N, C-alpha and C positions, 0 to 999 in steps of 0.2 A: 650407443651408448646412446645415439641421436633421438630417439625414439622413450629411453627413459627414461628426459626427461619431464614429460609432460605438464611439466606444471609450472617448467621453462620453456616451452611453445615459442614459436621465430614470433607471431603476430598472437600479440596478447587474445584477441580481440577473439578469436577459436573457444574462451573462453564466453562468447557472450553472445556469438551469433546465431541461433538454433539452428538445427542441421532436419533434413528430415529422415525420417527411418521407415515409412510406409507413401510411394509414390515417390515423385523428385518429376527433374530433369520433362521431357515430351509429356509426366503422365498430371495430369493433380498430384497433390501433395494431403494424402488422407493424414497420416501421422505425423510430428516431430516431438523429438525431446520436451518445449515444455508444454506442450501436451499433456505427456507422462510423467512431468515437472506439476503439474498444473491439477489434473486427476490428484494426485499423489497425496497434493494441498488437500483438496478440498476432502477428500477422505478423511489425513490429517484434525483438518478444521470439522469434521462432524465426529470420528471416535470420540479428539479431549474432548468433543463440550457438551458431544452423549457422556460422556464420563462423568464430568465436572459435574455436569447437574446431579445427574446420579446421588452426589457425595453431600452436595449441599442440598434435598429437599431436606423438606425434615421425614425424619424416622416414624418406624410405632412410637406408642404412646409404655411398651413395656421399657421402654429407656430413659425413662428419664425423663429429664430436662438437658442431657446428653440427646436430644431425637433436634432440638437445636441445634445443632454442631455439626459445624461443616466435617467429612473426614474423609482424611488423604489430603498431605502436600499439595498433592495438583489440585483439586479441588480444592482448597484455598483457596491455590495462584490467582489459579483464577475467579477466585470471587474476586475477589482484593480487583484486578482488574475487568474484571463486566462492574463492580459496584465501584469504582470510582470512573469512567469512564460516563457510565450514567446517569449519575449525582451532579459531576465537578462536571463537566461537561456538557454534555448533553440538555441537563436539563433548564442549565440556567438561560439556556438559550432555548427549548423547543415547550418550556415551560408544560402546559397539558397535553402536546402532541407529544410529551416525548417514551410515552408507552408505545404508542401506533411506530415508531419509525428506528427502534433501538431495535429489538430486532437484524434488518433488515444491518444500520451502524456497527454493530458487533459481529453479526458475517461477513461485515466489508471489514473493516476489522481484523481481524482471525485470520483473513483466505486472506491480504497484502500480509501478514504477520509471518505464520506459516511460506510462500512463497518464499518471500526475505530473507527466512533463515534455514529452508532446502540451497537455493543460489551459494551459499555459506560452504556448506559441508561440501569437500572437495571429491565427491562422487562420480563427472568426470575420470574426476588422473586417475580414484581405483579404478575405476574401466576399461585404459587406456591398459593403463598394468593389469588386469585379466586379461588384456585380448592379445596384449605384448606376447604374457608369459603361456597362452594354453591354447591360441586360438587363432595366431598369426596374424593379427591387424590391431597394432598399437590403436586405430581409432575406434574400436570398436565403443557401442554407447547405448544404452534402450532407453537411459533417462540423466538431468543436469542439465545443470542450469540455472539461470535463474529468469522466471515466466515473467516477471513483474517489471525483469531489464529486452522483453519486448515492448515495442510502440505499440504492436498492435493488439495485446491484451493489457495493456491498461486505456487504450480506447474505450475498448468497450465497458472492461469501471467504469469509464467517463461516460459511457451512453445508459451507461442504464443513471450512474446517476444523476444527467439530465435528466433524462425519460423522470424522475422518483421529484424531482425539484419544483419538473414544470406543467406537472402536474399536480404538484398539491399546491402549487402556488394556483390551480386553478380553482383547485377543490375550495382555495379556502378564502378565495376574495371572488367566486367568482370568475367567468368570462370578463362578460362588459369589467370590470376590479383586477383582473388580472393583465387586460387589454391594458390598461390606465394608470399601470408603475411605468407603463415604457413614457408617462411627461417625466417621471420620478417630481410629479412636484412641481417644477419648472411657470413658468407663464407663459400663453398660447405663442406667444411670442420667438421659446424661447428652446418652441415644439417641433420646428427643423433640425436644431440642434441635439433637442436632447433623445431625438427617438431611434436616428441611427446610432448614439451611443450607446445604449441602452441592449438597444436591439444584440448589434458589438458584442457587450458585455456579456447574456446572455450566451454566448455557444464562444467566446471567448476565458470565460470559469471555468467549464470543466475540461476543455482542452492545454489551459493551465494543471488541471490536476492530472491528467496527463502526464502532458510534461516535463514535470517537478517527479515523479516519481523516477519513471524510466529513462531519464540524467545522473535523477541518484546511486537509481540501481546500475548502472551502467559502466559508470564513472569509478562506483570504485573498487567494482571487481573489475573497470580495468588497470589501474594505477594498481593493484596487490601480482596482474598476474605479467603488469611489469615486471614490478620487483622482481617474481621470482624468477623472472625472464637472466634476469644480471645475474643469478649462480649459474643457470649452462651457456648465461656469452666467458662467464670470469673461465668458469673450466673450459669451455674449449680453446679460452683464447691464450691463461697464460698457465693453465697443466690446475692440478688439485695442491698443487703448494701454495702458488703464485694467487691464485685464484680463489685460498683459502677464504681473507682475512676479507674481499669484498662478500662472497658465499651470507658469512655472519653476520655481517652488519647488512644485507640481504631478506636473508630467513630478522633476524631483527626487527628491521622497518616493519617482514610485513606481518609479522607478531599486533604492532603495533595497528598497524589496518587494517587486519580482524575484528583487534575490537573495538576501532572509534566505527566500524560496518558492521557488527554486534548492536551499538546504537544507535547508526543509522536507521538499522533494520525495520528500528521496535517504534524509531522516531520516525517515518515516514508513513508510517503506519494509522501512526497517530491523525498526523498532519492530513493525508487523506479522507477519516472520518469527521477532524475535526472540522475544516473546511468545506466538508460535504454537508457538513449540522448549522452550519455558520450559513449557508447559501440556500437552505434550506429553510433557519430557522428566518431571514431576507424579508420568504416571502407572507414569511406563517407574519409576521406585524408589520407590514409595509400598511395593508388597509386598514391595522389597529390605532394605528400614528396616524393617520388622515380624521378620520371620524373621530382623536381623540383631539388633532390638530381643532378644528372647525368648529371644535363645543369650545373651546378656549383652557382645554384642559392636554396642553400638549407633554406636561412634566407627569400629566399621569402614564405610562405607557405600561404594557406589557412585562412580567416577568421578565425578565432577559436581553431586554428591548436593550437599552442602552451599551450592555456589554457583546453583543452582535452588532450591533451597527462601528463598533468599536475594534473590530477583530474583521467586520468586512473590510474595510479598510485599509488595513494593516494589509489584511490575506491581498490585494489589489492590489 
């Protein structure tokens, strides 16, 4: 019976920690559960967005006015997400640069979202039950877990964002303008303080992105696994009838946490994408702000300038 309670395992971190599928031990790890989950999330991202794009695209003239209407509930939902992110989140920050960055930002959002959502499906537990009954292996699994709950994965996403942000800063402002932004417009006497602080900030921002996403995913899944662990502890400790009230309370609490995790899965994908947008916008508008200030027109900022810097301050 012990192995049947896969949802309430003795160690809740078992639902979070990655496991090697090929390799491990003395040999290099070639494939892990989280890698398979990422492949699945990548496939879902490509499949869902490709299908939505076909539903959104304009149809043949023979359809009349209906050719402009998005077909199907999936395409309509994805269209709402994409339009909101582009027009209400990205365009106020990036202005004319929106179309250049929106494919990357959409991809980041949906890739993280699908990874987060896959982590909420109890794939590991279902496979453990299949392995217990049919394979004599209660730990059998080939896919599962939350890839965005792996620090290596969130670091890789943050490194990509870091490269995109810095290359855009150099392209937008030129190499000298990019280096000049490390002075933060401060007097020369403050440069020994401002330059190290700004350099640290350049690396702390993407590091904070990685930590935020990783910590939120791990915390939520660990809490959920801990609540479900109470069911097994109660049944093992006081039996079926004595443990029933504790089990019922744990299940109700787990359902509530699962609903919260659905919201967090969407929120964390949005937050990651939004903060990357803000960090890109900081370097996009830096040169414009200095130019306007030099000509006494500091109030005539580029579109989204104040909005970007307001949220940038909040991000810090």
